[in-house]
C-alpha positions in Angstrom: 21.8 -7.7 -10.9 21.7 -11.2 -9.4 19.9 -13.9 -11.5 17.8 -15.9 -9.4 17.0 -19.7 -9.9 13.6 -21.0 -8.9 15.2 -23.1 -6.2 16.8 -20.0 -4.7 13.5 -17.8 -4.9 11.3 -20.7 -3.5 13.8 -21.9 -0.6 12.0 -22.5 2.5 13.2 -20.4 5.7 14.0 -22.9 8.4 16.1 -20.7 10.9 16.7 -17.2 11.7 20.5 -17.9 11.4 20.0 -18.2 7.6 19.2 -14.4 7.3 20.4 -12.7 10.3 23.7 -11.7 8.7 21.9 -10.3 5.8 19.9 -8.3 8.3 23.1 -6.9 9.8 24.4 -5.7 6.6 21.1 -4.2 5.6 21.1 -2.0 8.7 24.1 -0.2 7.3 22.1 1.1 4.4 21.7 4.8 4.0 18.3 4.1 2.7 16.8 2.3 5.5 13.7 4.1 6.4 13.0 5.8 9.7 9.1 6.4 9.5 7.9 3.7 7.2 7.5 -0.2 7.8 9.9 -2.3 6.0 11.2 -5.8 5.8 14.0 -7.1 8.0 15.6 -8.6 4.9 14.5 -9.3 1.4 11.4 -7.9 -0.6 8.1 -6.7 1.0 5.0 -5.9 -1.1 1.4 -5.8 -0.4 0.0 -4.8 3.0 -2.1 -7.4 4.4 -4.6 -8.2 7.3 -4.9 -4.7 8.3 -7.2 -4.7 11.6 -7.7 -2.9 14.7 -8.3 -5.2 17.9 -8.1 -4.6 21.7 -6.3 -1.4 21.5 -3.7 -2.5 18.9 -3.4 -1.9 15.1 -2.4 -5.1 13.4 -0.5 -4.8 10.0 0.9 -7.7 8.0 2.6 -7.7 4.7 4.0 -9.9 2.0 7.7 -10.9 2.6 10.2 -12.9 0.6 13.2 -13.1 3.1 16.1 -14.1 0.6 16.5 -10.8 -1.3 14.9 -8.4 -3.5 13.0 -10.9 -5.6 9.4 -12.2 -5.7 9.7 -15.7 -4.5 8.2 -17.8 -1.6 5.9 -15.4 0.2 5.3 -15.2 4.0 3.0 -12.9 6.1 5.2 -10.9 8.3 3.4 -9.0 11.4 3.9 -5.6 12.7 1.8 -3.7 15.4 1.1 -0.2 16.5 -1.0 1.6 19.3 -1.2 4.8 17.3 -0.6 4.2 13.6 2.6 5.8 13.8 5.1 4.0 15.8 5.6 0.3 14.6 7.2 -2.8 16.2 8.0 -6.1 14.3 6.3 -9.2 15.6 7.7 -11.8 13.2 6.3 -14.3 10.8 2.6 -14.8 11.0 1.8 -17.1 8.1 4.3 -19.6 6.8 3.9 -21.4 3.5 3.9 -24.8 5.0 0.9 -26.8 3.8 0.1 -28.5 0.5 -2.5 -25.5 -0.2 0.2 -22.8 0.1 3.3 -24.6 -0.7 4.5 -22.0 -2.9 3.4 -18.9 -1.1 0.9 -17.3 1.3 -0.3 -14.5 -0.8 -2.4 -11.4 0.1 -5.5 -11.1 1.9 -7.4 -9.4 4.9 -8.4 -9.8 8.4 -11.6 -9.9 10.5 -12.2 -9.9 14.3 -14.7 -12.6 15.2 -15.3 -14.2 18.5 -12.9 -11.9 20.1 -10.1 -13.1 17.9 -8.3 -12.2 14.8 -8.9 -14.2 11.7 -6.6 -14.0 8.5 -8.0 -14.7 5.1 -5.2 -15.3 2.4 -4.6 -16.9 -0.9 -2.7 -20.2 -0.8 -0.6 -20.4 -3.8 -0.1 -24.1 -4.7 2.2 -25.3 -7.5 2.4 -28.9 -8.6 5.4 -30.7 -9.9 4.8 -29.2 -13.5 4.5 -25.7 -11.8 0.9 -25.5 -12.6 -0.7 -23.1 -10.2 -3.9 -23.7 -8.2 -5.2 -21.0 -5.9 -7.1 -21.6 -2.5 -8.7 -19.2 -0.3 -7.5 -20.2 3.3 -8.1 -19.0 6.9 -5.8 -18.9 9.9 -6.5 -17.7 13.5 -4.3 -15.6 15.6 -4.4 -16.8 19.1 -4.1 -14.8 22.3 -0.5 -16.0 22.8 0.5 -14.8 19.5 0.7 -18.2 17.8 -1.2 -19.0 14.6 -3.4 -21.9 13.8 -4.4 -22.6 10.2 -7.6 -24.3 9.3 -6.8 -27.9 7.9 -8.7 -27.1 4.6 -9.3 -23.9 2.6 -12.5 -22.1 2.7 -12.9 -22.9 -1.1 -10.7 -23.4 -4.0 -10.5 -21.5 -7.4 -13.5 -21.3 -9.5 -13.1 -23.3 -12.6 -14.8 -20.8 -14.8 -11.9 -18.2 -14.6 -8.0 -18.6 -15.1 -5.7 -19.5 -12.2 -5.3 -15.9 -11.3 -7.8 -15.6 -8.3 -6.5 -14.2 -5.2 -6.3 -11.4 -2.5 -9.6 -12.3 -0.6 -11.1 -9.2 1.2 -13.5 -10.2 4.1 -16.7 -8.1 4.5 -19.3 -8.4 7.1 -22.8 -6.8 6.1 -24.8 -6.2 9.3 -27.8 -5.6 7.2 -28.0 -9.2 6.0 -26.2 -10.7 8.9 -23.9 -12.1 6.0 -20.2 -12.4 5.3 -18.8 -11.8 1.8 -15.3 -12.3 0.4 -14.4 -10.2 -2.7 -11.6 -11.8 -4.7 -9.4 -10.5 -7.7 -9.7 -12.4 -10.8 -9.3 -12.9 -14.5 -11.8 -14.4 -17.0 -10.9 -16.9 -19.6 -10.7 -14.4 -22.3 -8.1 -12.3 -20.1 -10.4 -9.6 -18.8 -9.9 -8.3 -15.1 -12.9 -8.8 -12.7 -13.9 -9.5 -9.2 -15.5 -12.6 -7.8 -17.9 -12.5 -4.6 -18.4 -15.5 -2.2 -20.7 -15.4 0.8 -21.6 -17.3 4.0 -23.7 -16.9 7.1 -20.6 -18.0 9.0 -17.1 -16.4 8.9 -15.2 -19.7 8.7 -17.2 -22.3 6.8 -20.0 -22.9 4.5 -18.9 -20.5 1.8 -20.8 -20.4 -1.6 -20.0 -18.6 -4.9 -22.3 -15.7 -5.3 -21.1 -14.6 -8.6 -19.0 -12.0 -10.6 -19.2 -8.6 -9.5 -20.8 -6.4 -12.2 -19.4 -3.0 -13.0 -21.1 -1.4 -15.9 -18.6 0.5 -18.2 -15.6 -1.5 -16.7 -16.2 -4.8 -18.3 -12.9 -4.6 -20.3 -10.5 -2.7 -18.0 -7.0 -4.4 -17.7 -6.5 -8.1 -17.9 -6.4 -8.7 -14.1 -7.9 -7.0 -11.0 -5.6 -7.3 -7.9 -6.5 -6.5 -4.3 -10.4 -5.4 -4.8 -12.2 -4.0 -1.9 -15.5 -2.3 -1.1 -15.6 0.1 1.5 -18.3 2.4 2.9 -16.7 5.9 3.2 -18.5 9.3 4.1 -21.9 7.4 3.4 -20.7 6.3 0.0 -19.6 2.9 -1.5 -16.1 2.8 -2.8 -14.6 0.2 -5.0 -10.8 0.0 -4.6 -8.9 -2.3 -7.0 -5.6 -2.6 -9.1 -6.4 -2.9 -12.8 -3.2 -4.6 -14.5 -1.6 -4.1 -17.8 -3.2 -1.2 -19.4 -2.1 2.3 -19.8 -4.2 5.2 -18.7 -3.8 9.0 -19.3 -1.3 11.0 -17.2 0.3 7.7 -16.1 3.1 7.7 -18.5 4.1 3.9 -19.4 3.0 2.4 -16.1 0.6 -0.6 -16.8 -0.3 -1.5 -13.3 -2.7 0.9 -11.3 -4.2 1.5 -8.0 -7.5 3.3 -8.1 -11.0 3.5 -7.2 -14.7 4.3 -8.2 -17.3 5.9 -6.2 -20.8 4.5 -6.7 -23.6 2.3 -5.4 -23.3 -1.3 -4.5 -26.4 -3.5 -4.8 -25.6 -6.7 -2.9 -28.7 -8.3 -4.3 -27.6 -8.1 -7.8 -23.8 -8.0 -7.2 -23.7 -4.7 -9.1 -21.5 -1.8 -8.5 -22.8 1.2 -10.4 -20.0 3.8 -10.7 -21.1 7.5 -10.5 -17.4 8.7 -11.3 -14.7 7.7 -13.8 -11.8 5.7 -12.6 -9.5 7.9 -10.4 -6.0 6.9 -9.3 -5.4 6.9 -5.6 -1.9 8.3 -5.8 -0.6 10.6 -8.4 3.0 9.9 -7.8 5.3 7.0 -8.9 5.4 4.2 -6.5 2.1 3.1 -4.8 0.1 0.0 -5.3 -2.1 -2.8 -3.5 -3.7 -0.2 -1.1 -5.8 -1.7 1.6 -8.3 -0.3 4.3 -8.3 -1.5 7.8 -11.0 -4.1 8.0 -14.5 -3.7 9.5 -13.6 -1.0 11.9 -16.1 1.5 10.6 -14.5 4.9 10.9 -12.5 5.2 14.1 -11.3 8.5 15.2 -7.5 7.5 15.0 -6.8 9.8 18.0 -9.2 8.1 20.1 -9.7 4.4 18.8 -12.3 3.6 21.0 -14.7 5.9 19.3 -16.6 4.5 16.4 -18.8 6.2 13.9 -20.0 4.2 11.0 -19.7 5.2 7.3 -17.5 8.1 7.9 -13.8 7.5 7.4 -11.4 4.8 6.7 -7.7 4.3 7.2 -5.5 3.3 4.2 -1.9 2.0 3.7 -0.3 0.9 0.5 2.8 -0.8 -0.9 5.2 1.9 -1.8 6.3 0.1 -4.9 5.1 -1.4 -8.1 5.1 -4.8 -9.6 7.8 -5.7 -12.2 10.1 -2.5 -11.0 13.7 -2.8 -9.8 14.9 -0.3 -7.2 18.4 0.7 -6.4 18.5 -1.2 -2.9 18.1 -4.5 -4.7 21.7 -4.7 -4.9 21.7 -4.5 -1.0 19.3 -7.5 -0.8 16.1 -5.7 0.2 13.4 -3.6 -1.5 10.1 -2.2 -0.5 8.3 -0.4 2.2 4.7 0.6 3.1 3.3 4.3 2.8 2.4 6.1 6.1 -1.3 5.3 7.0 -3.8 7.8 5.6 -7.3 8.9 6.6 -9.9 8.6 3.8 -13.1 10.8 3.3 -15.0 11.6 0.3 -15.3 15.2 -0.9 -16.9 16.4 -4.2 -16.9 12.9 -5.7 -13.2 12.2 -4.9 -11.4 10.4 -2.2 -9.6 12.8 0.1 -6.3 11.4 1.7 -4.9 13.0 4.8 -1.9 12.4 6.8 -2.9 11.4 10.5 -2.7 13.9 13.2 -0.8 11.5 15.3 2.2 12.2 13.1 2.8 15.5 14.7 3.9 13.6 17.8 7.1 12.7 15.9 8.1 16.4 15.5 11.6 17.0 17.0 12.1 20.6 16.8 12.3 22.8 13.6 15.1 22.5 11.1 17.3 25.6 10.5 16.1 27.1 7.1 19.3 28.8 6.6 21.2 25.7 6.2 19.1 24.6 3.1 19.7 21.0 4.1 17.2 18.4 4.5 17.1 16.1 7.4 17.0 12.5 7.0 13.2 12.4 8.1 11.1 15.7 8.1 7.8 17.2 7.6 7.7 20.2 5.4 4.5 22.6 5.5 4.2 25.2 2.8 1.6 27.7 2.4 1.5 29.4 -1.2 0.4 33.1 -1.0 0.9 33.6 -4.6 0.2 31.9 -8.0 3.1 29.9 -9.7 5.3 28.0 -7.4 8.5 26.0 -7.7 10.0 23.7 -5.1 12.9 21.6 -5.6 14.0 18.9 -3.2 17.4 16.8 -3.1 19.4 19.3 -4.9 23.2 19.0 -4.9 25.5 21.3 -2.9 25.2 23.8 -5.8 21.4 23.7 -6.1 21.2 21.6 -9.0 19.1 18.4 -10.0 16.8 16.9 -7.5 13.0 16.3 -7.6 11.0 19.4 -8.9 7.6 20.4 -7.9 6.1 22.9 -10.1 2.7 24.4 -10.1 1.4 26.5 -13.0 -1.3 28.8 -12.1 -2.7 29.4 -15.6 -3.4 25.6 -16.2 -3.9 24.9 -12.4 -1.5 21.9 -12.9 1.0 20.5 -10.5 3.9 18.5 -11.9 6.4 16.3 -10.0 9.6 15.5 -11.9 12.2 13.2 -10.5 14.6 12.9 -13.5 17.2 15.2 -11.7 18.2 12.6 -9.2 21.6 10.9 -9.7 20.2 7.5 -9.0 17.4 7.0 -11.5 15.3 3.9 -11.9 12.1 2.9 -13.8 12.9 5.6 -16.4 11.1 3.7 -19.1 7.7 4.4 -17.4 8.3 8.1 -17.4 9.8 10.4 -14.7 7.0 12.9 -14.7 3.7 12.8 -13.2 0.9 15.8 -13.1 -2.4 16.5 -11.8 -4.9 19.3 -12.9 -6.1 20.7 -9.5 -8.8 22.8 -11.1 -8.0 25.7 -8.6 -5.0 27.3 -7.0 -2.4 25.3 -4.9 -2.9 26.7 -1.3 -1.3 24.1 0.9 1.3 21.5 0.7 2.4 18.9 3.3 5.5 16.6 2.5 6.8 13.8 4.6 10.4 13.0 3.8 12.0 9.7 4.8 15.7 8.5 3.9 14.4 7.1 0.8 11.0 8.4 0.0 8.6 11.2 -0.1 4.9 11.7 0.2 3.2 15.0 -0.8 -0.3 15.9 0.3 -1.9 18.6 -1.7 -4.5 21.1 -0.7 -5.6 19.2 2.6 -5.7 15.6 0.9 -7.1 16.6 -2.5 -4.1 14.9 -4.4 -1.2 12.8 -3.1 2.2 12.1 -4.8 4.2 9.1 -3.5 7.6 8.3 -4.7 10.8 6.3 -3.6 13.9 8.1 -4.2 17.6 7.4 -3.4 19.6 10.5 -2.8 23.5 10.5 -2.9 25.2 12.0 0.2 25.5 15.4 -1.6 21.7 15.5 -2.7 20.1 17.0 0.5 19.4 20.6 -0.4 16.3 22.5 -1.3 15.1 25.7 -3.0 11.6 27.4 -3.1 10.7 30.1 -5.5 7.4 31.9 -4.9 5.4 33.8 -2.3 5.3 31.2 0.5 5.6 30.6 4.2 7.6 27.6 4.8 8.2 25.6 8.1 10.4 22.2 8.4 10.1 20.0 11.3 12.7 17.2 12.2 11.1 14.0 12.9 12.3 11.4 15.1 12.3 7.7 14.2 9.0 5.8 14.4 9.8 2.2 13.2 11.8 -0.1 15.5 13.9 -2.1 12.8 14.6 -5.0 15.1 15.4 -8.5 13.8 12.4 -10.5 14.9 11.4 -13.8 13.3 
C-alpha cells in the first residue's frame, strides 16, 4: 500500500491533465459501479449540499483527486432529474482561500432568492499544522459558476476543541429564523452539536448554544454530520457518534444513527423518545444526509410538496479509517442509492425509490445461477427459516450468506466467505432481530456493493464487496418466490472537471 506524504495528499489540483490518465486507468476496473455515484478518480466520502431546485436534484460530495487517501478535499457536483440517473458536473468548491486552504469539508445547501447557497466547513491549517475551522458560504450562480463570500459566516467557537464541522442549514418558518447545526467536541472530549441562528441566511449569525440531548451527554468523543429533520410529523436527530462501540456492531467505532423525539427550539433541547438506532445494519454506511428544506416531495412528481411527511436520504458507502481493495487502483468510495424515509412504530423506515424500477432491463435467467453485474432481486418468503447466498464460486461455495432464523426472528449477514476480504478486524457478521417474520426482501446489487431492504424498509444492510471473476453465483434454500431483474447503467462515469 502506498505511503503518502503530506505534500502529496495536500497538493493543489491545477489542471485536468494531472489526473486524466488516472481516470482512464480506473475505467478499466471491474469494480466500477453502474448504479452508484462515484469519483472520477481518487477518494470520495461524505455526500454534501443535497438539494432540489428548478426540476433538478443537486448532490455534491467530498473528493480528494490524487488517490485513495484523505487529503486535500474539494466539493464535486453531480445532478439528476429523477434521483436515479446521475451526471457529473465537475468541481464546485475548491480549497483556494485562506479559510479553506487545507480542504473544503462537509456541509449542506439551501435555496434562497431563487439560487443555491452552499454551506461548508473551511479547514484552515497554519504553518505549524494547527487547525482552525470556519463555517463558509458559496453561491452557485445560474451559469454554473461559484462565488465564495469573502469572509466566513463565523469562526470556530473557542469553548470547544478544533473539531467543529459539517454545517447543516435549517430554515424554521415558525420563527422566520435560519439555524445551523454543527458537529463538535467539548474540551473534555465528548461529542456534541452546536447551534447558530440568524434572521438572514448569509450574514449576522450568532451562537445560540449547545444542543442538549438528555441521556446522551457522553456518547462518543465527536459527533459528525448532525441534522434535525421533520419526518412523518416527528423530529429526528441524525448524527454520527465517533470512537465508541455499541451492541451488535462488532468492533466498528464510527456509527451513523438517529434518535426520534421532540425538538424545543426555544431551549435548544432535543428530548429523545427512543434509544439510539443505527440507520444501516450493514458494514459500510456513514455520513448520511437528507435533501435540504424540500419538505417531503413525492419523488415521482417532484413538483408535489407535502410538509412533515417524507425525506430523501443518501449516505457515503464507506467508513472512516477503513481501507478498501480498490485503494490499490487509486480510487475508493461511492454513495448509496437515495432512499425514502418515513417513521413507523418509533423507527425510521428506508425504502428504495420507485423510480429505480425504470432501470429494469428484462429478467435474468434463473437457470444460469449467475448474478448480473447490476441487478435487482425480489424475494418473498412463504416459509420460516431462510438461507440466501450471493457471490458463490462456480461450485456454490463461499460468498455472502443471508440467514433468517425464525425461532429468534433474527437476520444475519456474513461476508467472510468472499475471497477479497477487508476490514476483517471490525467483524464480518452483522445481525438484527426483526421481532417478526421475514416476509419480503429486495436487494440491489452493483459491481462492488449490495443494499438489502428487509420487510418494506424495516431494516437495511449495505456493504461493499469485491467479487472475483468466479464469484457470481447464488443459492436459495427455503419456501420462496424469486425474481431477478437486470438493471441498465444509471451513472455516467464521464471525466468532467
